[in-house]
C-alpha positions in Angstrom: 76.3 19.3 72.2 75.9 17.8 68.8 77.3 19.9 65.9 76.7 18.8 62.3 79.1 20.4 59.8 78.1 20.4 56.1 81.0 21.3 53.9 82.5 19.6 50.8 86.0 20.9 51.8 87.2 18.5 54.5 90.0 20.9 55.6 87.5 23.6 56.4 85.3 21.1 58.3 88.3 19.8 60.2 89.2 23.3 61.2 85.8 23.9 62.8 86.0 20.5 64.5 89.5 21.3 65.9 88.3 24.5 67.6 85.1 22.8 68.9 87.2 20.0 70.3 89.5 22.4 72.1 86.6 23.6 74.2 86.1 22.0 77.6 82.6 20.8 76.7 81.2 17.5 75.4 81.1 18.0 71.6 80.0 15.4 69.1 80.7 16.7 65.6 79.8 14.9 62.3 80.9 16.1 58.9 78.8 15.8 55.8 80.4 16.4 52.4 77.2 17.7 50.6 73.8 19.1 51.0 71.8 16.0 49.9 73.7 13.6 52.2 73.0 16.0 55.1 69.3 16.4 54.3 68.9 12.6 54.0 70.5 12.3 57.4 68.1 14.8 58.9 65.1 12.9 57.4 66.3 9.7 59.0 66.8 11.2 62.5 64.4 10.8 65.3 63.5 14.2 66.8 65.7 13.4 69.8 68.7 12.9 67.5 68.5 16.2 65.7 71.6 18.4 66.1 72.0 21.3 68.5 73.9 23.3 65.8 74.6 23.1 62.1 77.6 24.8 60.5 76.8 25.1 56.8 78.9 25.9 53.7 77.1 27.6 50.8 79.2 26.6 47.8 78.8 22.8 47.4 78.1 20.6 44.4 74.5 19.4 43.9 72.3 20.9 46.6 74.0 24.0 47.9 73.8 25.6 51.3 71.0 28.0 50.4 68.8 25.0 49.3 69.7 23.2 52.5 68.8 26.2 54.6 65.5 26.6 52.8 64.6 23.0 53.2 65.5 23.1 56.9 63.3 26.1 57.5 60.4 24.7 55.6 60.2 21.7 58.0 58.7 22.2 61.4 61.0 19.8 63.2 64.2 21.4 61.8 63.0 25.0 61.5 64.5 26.1 64.8 67.9 24.4 64.7 70.5 27.1 64.8 72.5 27.4 61.5 75.8 29.2 61.1 76.7 29.8 57.5 80.5 29.4 57.2 81.4 30.4 53.7 84.2 31.8 51.6 81.6 33.7 49.6 81.5 37.4 50.5 78.8 38.4 48.0 76.4 40.7 49.9 73.4 39.3 48.0 74.2 35.8 49.1 74.6 37.0 52.7 71.2 38.7 52.6 69.7 35.5 51.1 70.9 33.4 54.0 69.4 35.8 56.5 66.1 35.8 54.4 66.0 32.0 55.1 66.7 32.6 58.8 70.4 31.8 59.1 71.5 32.6 62.7 74.9 33.9 61.6 77.2 34.3 58.6 80.9 33.9 59.2 83.5 34.2 56.4 85.8 31.2 56.2 89.1 31.9 58.0 91.2 30.6 60.9 89.8 33.3 63.1 86.2 32.7 61.9 86.4 29.1 62.8 87.7 29.9 66.2 85.0 32.5 66.8 82.2 30.0 65.9 83.5 27.5 68.4 83.9 30.2 71.1 80.5 31.8 70.6 78.5 28.6 70.4 80.2 26.8 73.3 80.9 29.7 75.7 78.5 32.6 75.0 75.3 31.5 73.4 72.9 29.3 75.2 71.9 26.5 72.9 68.8 24.5 73.7 70.0 20.9 74.0 67.9 18.5 72.0 69.0 15.5 74.0 
C-alpha cells in the first residue's frame, strides 16, 4: 500500500508514518512538505504509480490542502484516490469545504487521530490497490 503524506510539519507527518509502519502490512509512505511539490509529483507519475491513499494537511504555505484537493478531484486519473484530511483546523466551514471537494475523511490532528487513520486504512477499509 502506498501512502503519500502532504504536510509541511514533519513531526505530524512522521507521526502518521509511525502508526502506519506499526501495522503488519507492506506500507510505503512518502512525505511531501507542500502542495505544489505533491501536485508536481502526481503529474509526473504513471497511472500505475499513483498512491493508494493521500493524507493531506490543509494549512500549508503556497498551495494549501483545499487547492490540492480541488486539483486532484478535477483530474480524472486522480479523482478517485482516497484522501484523508489531517488538520489542526477545526473550523466547521473548512471541514464542509473539504467534503464539498470529496475528501473521504476529516481527522483533527492528534496522537489518537494519527493512530485511527492508520488502523482504519490498513485494517478496516478495503483500499483498491493501484499496483
